[in-house]
C-alpha positions as CSV (number, residue, x, y, z in Angstrom):
1,M,-20.7,11.0,81.3
2,P,-19.2,8.8,78.6
3,E,-20.5,5.2,78.3
4,E,-18.2,2.4,79.4
5,N,-16.3,0.8,76.6
6,P,-17.7,-2.8,76.1
7,A,-14.2,-3.8,74.7
8,A,-12.8,-3.1,78.2
9,Q,-14.6,-6.1,79.7
10,T,-12.5,-8.4,81.8
11,V,-10.9,-11.4,80.1
12,R,-12.4,-14.8,80.9
13,M,-9.6,-16.9,82.5
14,V,-9.4,-20.7,82.5
15,K,-7.0,-23.2,84.0
16,C,-5.7,-24.5,80.7
17,V,-5.3,-28.3,80.5
18,K,-2.6,-27.9,78.0
19,F,-0.4,-25.4,79.8
20,G,-1.4,-26.2,83.4
21,R,-1.9,-22.5,84.4
22,E,-4.5,-19.7,84.3
23,M,-4.7,-18.2,80.8
24,P,-7.2,-16.2,78.8
25,G,-10.1,-18.5,77.7
26,L,-12.0,-18.8,74.4
27,D,-14.8,-16.3,73.6
28,R,-17.2,-19.2,72.7
29,A,-17.4,-22.9,72.5
30,P,-15.4,-23.9,69.4
31,W,-17.1,-27.2,68.8
32,K,-20.6,-28.6,69.2
33,G,-21.8,-30.7,72.1
34,E,-20.1,-31.8,75.3
35,L,-16.6,-31.8,73.8
36,G,-17.1,-28.1,72.8
37,L,-18.2,-27.2,76.3
38,R,-15.2,-29.0,77.9
39,I,-12.9,-27.2,75.6
40,Y,-14.5,-23.8,76.3
41,E,-14.2,-24.4,80.1
42,N,-10.7,-25.9,80.1
43,V,-8.7,-24.7,77.1
44,S,-6.9,-21.3,76.6
45,K,-6.8,-19.3,73.4
46,E,-3.1,-20.1,73.0
47,A,-3.8,-23.9,73.3
48,W,-6.6,-23.5,70.8
49,R,-4.3,-21.8,68.3
50,M,-1.9,-24.8,68.7
51,W,-4.8,-27.2,68.0
52,V,-5.8,-25.2,64.8
53,E,-2.2,-25.6,63.5
54,H,-2.2,-29.3,64.5
55,S,-5.6,-29.9,62.9
56,K,-4.4,-28.5,59.6
57,M,-1.7,-31.1,59.5
58,L,-4.3,-33.8,60.4
59,M,-6.7,-32.7,57.7
60,N,-4.0,-32.7,55.0
61,E,-2.4,-36.0,56.2
62,F,-5.6,-37.9,56.4
63,R,-7.3,-36.0,53.6
64,L,-10.3,-35.1,55.9
65,N,-13.2,-33.1,54.6
66,P,-14.6,-30.9,57.5
67,L,-18.1,-31.3,56.0
68,D,-18.1,-35.1,56.0
69,P,-19.6,-36.6,59.2
70,N,-17.0,-39.4,59.3
71,S,-14.2,-36.8,59.0
72,Q,-15.8,-34.7,61.8
73,R,-15.8,-37.8,64.0
74,I,-12.1,-38.3,63.4
75,I,-11.4,-34.6,64.1
76,A,-13.4,-34.8,67.3
77,E,-11.5,-37.9,68.5
78,Q,-8.2,-36.2,67.7
79,M,-9.3,-33.0,69.5
80,E,-10.2,-35.0,72.6
81,Q,-6.8,-36.7,72.5
82,F,-4.9,-33.5,71.9
83,F,-6.5,-31.7,74.9
84,F,-7.6,-34.4,77.3
85,G,-5.7,-37.6,76.4
86,E,-2.7,-39.1,78.1
87,G,0.4,-36.9,77.6
88,A,-1.8,-33.9,76.5
89,K,-0.2,-31.5,79.0
90,L,2.9,-29.7,77.7
91,P,6.2,-30.2,79.5
92,E,7.0,-27.8,82.4
93,G,8.4,-24.5,81.1
94,Y,7.2,-25.0,77.5
95,V,7.0,-21.8,75.5
96,A,5.1,-21.8,72.3
97,P,7.1,-20.6,69.3
98,G,6.6,-16.9,68.8
99,S,5.3,-16.2,72.3
100,T,7.1,-14.7,75.2
101,P,7.8,-16.8,78.4
102,G,5.5,-16.2,81.3
103,P,6.7,-15.4,84.8
104,N,6.6,-19.1,85.9
105,T,8.6,-20.5,82.9
106,T,12.3,-21.0,82.7
107,P,14.1,-20.5,79.4
108,A,14.8,-23.7,77.4
109,R,18.5,-24.8,77.4
């Protein structure tokens, strides 16, 4: 009998704090400490991609160095705000550019 394909494992789902619905989760914690664990447990891959794009803008705008401890603190604060701060959840029916709407979204008018 052929061995089972490890790539065919089930996808880990999370209730994404950004999108407010069940979505595929990250494969590992993307940041150290308690914040990284909260992100791993509550943020989807799609929302993480949005953060990566947003963080590029922050790093350029504020001239942050990812190896500098002070810059890392600023990035962590911004990450916390992006995912868990007031107004962090996307508007109802939001569709990220380049993605297809899910079954519970209505097209933007």
